[in-house]
N, C-alpha and C positions, 0 to 999 in steps of 0.2 A: 393534521396528517392522518392518513388512512392506511388500510392494509395494502393498497396498491403502491403507496410510497415505500412501505416497509419491504414489499417484494422487489421493488425497483432497486433499493439499496443492496439487498442481498444479491441480486443479479449483478449489480455493478461490482460488488466485492469479488464475486466469482470471476467476472471478466478481468478485473485487476490482477487476480492471482494467476490466471492463464497468461496475461500479458507479461507479468514479471517472470514466470517460468520460461517463456520463450523469447524474452527481451524484445517484445513487439513494441517498438518505439512509437509508431503512429497511434496505437491504442493508448499507451501510457501518456502520450502528449495530449490526447483527448480527455483523459480522466483526471489529470492533474491541473489544478489552477495555475495560471501563469505566475502568481505571487505566492506559491506554495511555501510553507515553512515546515520542514521535516527535520526533527531531531533524531539522529540515528542512535544505534545502541552504544556508540562511543561518546555520545554527548555532543557531536558536531552538528551544526545546523547546515542542512543541504538544501540548495535551491532546486527548482524544477529542472533547470538546464543541466546542473551538475548530475542529478539523478539520471536524466535521459542520456547524458554523455557516457556514463558508466555502462549503461546497457548498449548504447550504439557502438562503443569501442570494443565490446567483447571483454572488457576488464572483469565484469561480473558475469558469471555463468551459474545458473541455478540448475542443479540436477533434480532436486525435488523441493516441493513447497506444499506442505499438508496443513491446511487450516482446520481448527476445531474450536470448540468453546466460544462461539461468536455471540456477542450481545449487541443489540442495536437499540439506541434511544432516539426517538424522533422528537424534535423541538422546533415546531414551525417549519421554516425553510432550511433547517439544519438537522443533520443526523450524526450521531456520535457512535462509532463502532469500536468495540474492544474485541480482539481476537488473539488466540494463541496459534503460533505457527511453528512447525518443525521444518527447518531449512537445512539443505545440504548443497554444496556447490564449490565454486572456486572464485577467488578474488585474486586476479593476477596469477601467480604461480602457487598460491597458498590455498589448500583445501580447507573447508570449514564445515561444521555440522553443529547444530544447536537448536535450542528451543527459545523462542522469542515471544514477547507480547507486543502487539501493535495497538495503538489507539489512533483512529483516523476521524477527522471531522470533514464531513461532506456538506456542501452548501449548494442550494439551488441558485445558480447564477444564470439569470435569463431563463432559458428553457432547459438547461442542462445541469445535472448534478456533477460537481467536481470536488476533488479533495483539496481543501484549503490549508489543512494542517495535519501533521502526523507525528507520532512519537513511537520509538521502538526501545525495548529494554530486553536484556538477557534474562531468561528464567533459569534460576539455579537448578542444577541436577538434583 
């Protein structure tokens, strides 16, 4: 891995954040691997289709998503990202706001980087 790959992962992370904020389903579809394994902050395993459906339906609306404290580890054709995120928005009729930690695993599949696994946890106040 080289600095170009590191820059690519950072750019993809930024693209992912923008797509999450705006519920840009086509971009999310492009960035998530078809067999994604995502464990959310409640411990539930969510598939790619379930994640896309939440954005597509409007059930999840993010008012803000501010990422900080990002670390990237490059391991061959895999990159592991740890990032702290301040989120605010609505899920259905319920508002939420909080700090979370995400760990994402990006893999180079063919010629494209995609997220193959992710985990979220709540950061205590």
